[in-house]
C-alpha positions as CSV (number, residue, x, y, z in Angstrom):
1,X,-18.9,-28.9,181.7
2,X,-16.9,-30.3,184.2
3,X,-17.9,-33.9,183.3
4,X,-16.6,-33.2,179.8
5,X,-13.3,-31.8,181.2
6,X,-12.9,-34.9,183.3
7,X,-13.4,-37.1,180.6
8,X,-10.8,-35.2,178.1
9,X,-8.4,-35.1,181.0
10,X,-8.7,-39.1,181.4
11,X,-8.5,-39.5,177.7
12,X,-5.1,-37.4,177.6
13,X,-3.5,-39.1,180.5
14,X,-4.5,-42.6,179.1
15,X,-3.1,-41.6,175.6
16,X,0.3,-40.4,177.3
17,X,0.5,-43.5,179.4
18,X,-0.2,-45.6,176.1
19,X,2.3,-43.9,174.3
20,X,5.0,-44.1,176.7
21,X,4.2,-47.7,177.5
22,X,4.8,-48.5,173.8
23,X,7.8,-46.5,173.3
24,X,9.3,-48.4,176.6
25,X,8.2,-51.6,174.8
26,X,9.7,-51.0,171.6
27,X,12.9,-50.0,173.2
28,X,13.2,-53.1,175.3
29,X,12.6,-55.3,172.5
30,X,15.2,-53.7,170.6
31,X,17.7,-54.1,173.4
32,X,16.6,-57.8,174.0
33,X,17.3,-58.1,170.1
34,X,20.9,-56.7,170.3
35,X,21.6,-58.9,173.1
36,X,20.1,-62.0,171.3
37,X,22.4,-61.1,168.2
38,X,25.3,-60.6,170.3
39,X,24.8,-64.1,172.1
40,X,24.2,-65.7,168.7
41,X,27.4,-64.1,167.3
42,X,29.3,-65.3,170.6
43,X,27.8,-68.9,170.2
44,X,29.0,-69.1,166.6
45,X,32.6,-68.0,167.4
46,X,32.5,-70.6,169.9
47,X,31.2,-73.3,167.6
48,X,33.8,-72.3,165.3
49,X,36.7,-72.6,167.6
50,X,35.3,-76.0,168.9
51,X,35.0,-77.2,165.2
52,X,38.9,-75.9,164.6
53,X,40.0,-77.7,167.6
54,X,38.2,-81.0,166.8
55,X,39.6,-81.0,163.2
56,X,43.1,-80.5,164.6
57,X,42.7,-83.6,166.7
58,X,41.0,-85.6,163.9
59,X,44.0,-84.6,161.5
60,X,45.1,-87.9,160.1
61,X,48.5,-89.3,161.6
62,X,51.8,-88.5,159.6
63,X,52.7,-91.4,157.4
64,X,54.9,-94.3,158.6
65,X,58.8,-93.7,157.7
66,X,59.7,-95.4,154.6
67,X,60.8,-99.2,155.1
68,X,64.6,-99.4,155.4
69,X,66.4,-101.1,152.2
70,X,67.1,-104.9,152.5
71,X,70.3,-105.7,153.9
72,X,71.2,-108.0,150.9
73,X,70.6,-105.1,148.5
74,X,73.7,-102.9,148.4
75,X,72.5,-100.8,145.5
76,X,69.2,-99.7,147.5
77,X,71.5,-98.9,150.7
78,X,73.1,-96.5,148.4
79,X,70.3,-95.1,147.0
80,X,69.0,-94.3,150.3
81,X,72.2,-92.8,151.4
82,X,72.5,-90.6,148.5
83,X,69.0,-89.3,149.3
84,X,69.8,-88.5,152.9
85,X,72.8,-86.7,151.7
86,X,70.7,-84.7,149.1
87,X,68.5,-83.7,151.8
88,X,71.1,-82.4,154.2
89,X,72.5,-80.5,151.1
90,X,69.1,-79.0,150.6
91,X,68.7,-78.1,154.4
92,X,72.0,-76.4,154.1
93,X,74.1,-78.8,156.5
94,X,76.4,-79.5,153.6
95,X,78.2,-77.5,151.2
96,X,78.6,-78.3,147.6
97,X,82.1,-79.3,147.8
98,X,81.0,-81.6,150.9
99,X,78.1,-83.0,149.2
100,X,80.3,-84.2,146.0
101,X,82.9,-85.8,148.4
102,X,80.4,-87.7,150.3
103,X,78.5,-88.7,147.1
104,X,81.7,-90.2,145.6
105,X,82.5,-91.9,148.8
106,X,79.2,-93.6,148.6
107,X,79.4,-94.4,145.1
108,X,83.0,-95.8,145.3
109,X,82.1,-97.9,148.3
């Protein structure tokens, strides 16, 4: 009877130890998985920020300014002046009356 009791006690202890060990292993594996997910998310965020930064640096340069009209072409010079005047009016720098006055002066000159 004593031998059977000893074997039974050993089996209970071994079973309990195995159950505890398995539970600890599963819990640790879960923690590692959460950490890996967090690391992967952080890495994705860093890669996205890097890609956006690279894209900003790789943006094409602005187009060159329009070529100035030839000095010998007075009509082209007037057209450029009128375009500049229209831009000033669109920006709110000139009133309608000022715009008309300057336009008439350009066309008369």
